[in-house]
C-alpha positions, 0 to 999 in steps of 0.5 A: 520490504513488502515483497520480503515480508510476503516471501517470509510469510509475514503477510499474505501479499499486497493488493494495489489500487491506484487512481488518477485525479486532476487533468491529464496534463498535471495528474495526481495519483492515489495508491492504496495498499491492502494486505493481511498479516499472515494467519489473521483475518484482519485487513490492513490498508495504507493510502498515499499520493504522488505525482506518478503512479510509482511515487504514490505506490512507494508512499503507500508501501512506506506507510503500510509497515507502521499500520501492520505494527499498530493494534487494530 
């Protein structure tokens, strides 16, 4: 969804930050997705976690559209 929104010009791309916590044998990852609605200076972020980097990114990506639709 976010890639499509970027291609449509609705958002100015997505910046990702992923951090690991807990021991390496049982890691937990927290991902933060940050974007800007096109034509604005307002930055919007969503953060979520998962057992893998991909799961954390997917969860943060799923949370971001609701944040974009809410007023700042």
